[in-house]
MARMARLUM-556748 format. One record per residue (C-alpha): x, y, z. Coordinates in steps of 0.05 Angstrom, whole numbers. Last residue first. Layout:
REC      px      py      pz
REC       X       Y       Z
...
//
This chain:
REC      px      py      pz
REC   -2557    2339    3128
REC   -2586    2264    3111
REC   -2649    2254    3086
REC   -2624    2257    3021
REC   -2622    2189    2993
REC   -2634    2121    3034
REC   -2583    2071    3017
REC   -2606    2004    3006
REC   -2607    1938    3052
REC   -2607    1864    3046
REC   -2595    1838    3108
REC   -2558    1765    3116
REC   -2575    1724    3180
REC   -2527    1681    3211
REC   -2542    1614    3246
REC   -2570    1579    3307
REC   -2626    1575    3351
REC   -2663    1526    3296
REC   -2622    1534    3240
REC   -2602    1596    3209
REC   -2572    1601    3139
REC   -2635    1616    3095
REC   -2657    1666    3144
REC   -2652    1724    3096
REC   -2681    1790    3110
REC   -2699    1838    3054
REC   -2712    1907    3037
REC   -2671    1945    3101
REC   -2659    2017    3088
REC   -2591    2042    3103
REC   -2571    2115    3139
REC   -2503    2132    3123
REC   -2447    2151    3171
REC   -2420    2091    3178
REC   -2476    2049    3190
REC   -2545    2080    3208
REC   -2590    2027    3207
REC   -2664    2030    3182
REC   -2715    1983    3190
REC   -2769    1973    3136
REC   -2765    1894    3132
REC   -2758    1871    3209
REC   -2710    1869    3267
REC   -2749    1917    3311
REC   -2775    1855    3359
REC   -2713    1826    3370
REC   -2689    1754    3357
REC   -2624    1740    3347
REC   -2576    1697    3289
REC   -2507    1730    3281
REC   -2511    1785    3232
REC   -2495    1799    3163
REC   -2505    1862    3121
REC   -2512    1874    3051
REC   -2505    1932    3018
REC   -2540    1968    2959
REC   -2529    2038    2937
REC   -2512    2028    2867
REC   -2515    1954    2850
REC   -2476    1895    2888
REC   -2399    1905    2866
REC   -2365    1833    2842
REC   -2326    1788    2888
REC   -2283    1741    2861
REC   -2259    1674    2918
REC   -2307    1624    2877
REC   -2357    1569    2890
REC   -2403    1616    2885
REC   -2384    1692    2867
REC   -2372    1734    2927
REC   -2412    1809    2934
REC   -2397    1871    2948
REC   -2416    1930    2982
REC   -2407    1892    3056
REC   -2421    1898    3132
REC   -2399    1843    3176
REC   -2445    1862    3237
REC   -2436    1866    3316
REC   -2507    1884    3341
REC   -2497    1919    3403
REC   -2566    1918    3445
REC   -2613    1981    3473
REC   -2663    1966    3523
REC   -2721    2001    3527
REC   -2731    2056    3578
REC   -2773    2034    3643
REC   -2845    2078    3649
REC   -2863    2065    3726
REC   -2941    2047    3732
REC   -2977    2061    3793
REC   -3041    2016    3802
REC   -3110    2051    3800
REC   -3140    2068    3866
REC   -3156    2144    3832
REC   -3141    2181    3887
REC   -3088    2142    3926
REC   -3060    2124    3865
REC   -3039    2047    3887
REC   -2969    2023    3888
REC   -2935    1955    3863
REC   -2900    1992    3813
REC   -2931    1957    3757
REC   -2871    1966    3689
REC   -2890    2005    3629
REC   -2845    1989    3582
REC   -2804    2024    3527
REC   -2797    1994    3454
REC   -2735    1960    3452
REC   -2666    1992    3419
REC   -2625    1959    3354
REC   -2555    1987    3356
REC   -2504    1984    3301
REC   -2439    1943    3295
REC   -2381    1959    3243
REC   -2317    1911    3208
REC   -2334    1847    3229
REC   -2285    1791    3219
REC   -2302    1727    3187
REC   -2306    1662    3224
REC   -2286    1600    3189
REC   -2306    1528    3222
REC   -2271    1470    3257
REC   -2297    1426    3300
REC   -2249    1371    3344
REC   -2234    1299    3354
REC   -2280    1260    3304
REC   -2256    1301    3243
REC   -2318    1352    3261
REC   -2350    1401    3213
REC   -2376    1467    3238
REC   -2430    1507    3190
REC   -2394    1573    3162
REC   -2395    1641    3181
REC   -2380    1639    3249
REC   -2382    1717    3266
REC   -2323    1759    3294
REC   -2317    1810    3335
REC   -2245    1855    3349
REC   -2201    1867    3404
REC   -2152    1809    3372
REC   -2217    1757    3386
REC   -2283    1768    3412
REC   -2323    1711    3378
REC   -2390    1711    3361
REC   -2429    1651    3338
REC   -2464    1650    3274
REC   -2461    1581    3254
REC   -2453    1540    3312
REC   -2379    1512    3352
REC   -2377    1475    3424
REC   -2394    1403    3405
REC   -2330    1376    3395
REC   -2269    1415    3427
REC   -2256    1478    3382
REC   -2218    1498    3317
REC   -2224    1561    3290
REC   -2202    1580    3212
REC   -2187    1654    3209
REC   -2221    1702    3156
REC   -2209    1778    3148
REC   -2126    1761    3126
REC   -2156    1723    3071
REC   -2108    1673    3046
REC   -2124    1630    3111
REC   -2098    1634    3192
REC   -2107    1591    3241
REC   -2136    1602    3297
REC   -2138    1546    3367
REC   -2189    1553    3419
REC   -2186    1568    3490
REC   -2260    1591    3515
REC   -2284    1649    3557
REC   -2351    1663    3553
REC   -2378    1728    3506
REC   -2414    1686    3458
REC   -2344    1656    3449
REC   -2295    1699    3480
REC   -2218    1685    3465
REC   -2157    1648    3498
REC   -2116    1631    3445
REC   -2074    1570    3409
REC   -2032    1569    3344
REC   -1970    1558    3383
REC   -1997    1489    3401
REC   -1987    1458    3472
REC   -2035    1459    3510
REC   -2090    1457    3460
REC   -2064    1399    3434
REC   -2070    1359    3495
REC   -2151    1382    3500
REC   -2153    1361    3430
REC   -2113    1288    3463
REC   -2156    1295    3518
REC   -2223    1297    3488
REC   -2213    1240    3432
REC   -2181    1187    3485
REC   -2245    1138    3493
REC   -2255    1149    3417
REC   -2179    1145    3403
REC   -2177    1076    3443
REC   -2233    1049    3417
REC   -2210    1068    3343
REC   -2140    1037    3357
REC   -2181     966    3384
REC   -2151     921    3328
REC   -2091     901    3380
REC   -2040     961    3344
REC   -2041     988    3413
REC   -2097     956    3455
REC   -2047     927    3509
REC   -1997     989    3516
REC   -2045    1028    3539
REC   -2029    1102    3556
REC   -1982    1099    3499
REC   -2028    1122    3441
REC   -2060    1178    3483
REC   -1987    1205    3497
REC   -1975    1211    3567
REC   -1968    1282    3613
REC   -1920    1303    3636
//
């Protein structure tokens, strides 16, 4: 049985060194909480197994996630309860653990890179030129939050977007096809990306919000 951190060194307890004692043991404190909390879950964080605490909120599609310090970033992709979730807030720490909110993805789309010609290392006996092989582009699935409404700043109220418009939130990524004019098929409808908002991207982490408009008259 593990020993509570505050009992591990009685000489420091209430001796004026409590902050130092806490800072020394804070990682182990949270690991102890993880080991005993009924809200602890095994999840995938960016496709790697992790153990975290997940707490409910008033919105069933939004959860609070708590992890060890330094693990979370806005835009992280979490696989939990057979669904993908996107960390949509900047993590905060209380000197013991990180915490942030995550929202459930309701669909996904695919981005396929261009085909490439790869040198096979062989030479054409007739022309004397290198022989290249066509390699199909890589297909990447992008989980996303697709919305036809938007929240009013500072409130939980939502208003409808203009007819045919949608907001699509995705984790930050770099892809040759991710640009204005991109056509996405979501829920059987084609949408064209009219704007890409990178304002929630910090370095290599964050979320991207695409503003898309339904394409009319092109589905048969």
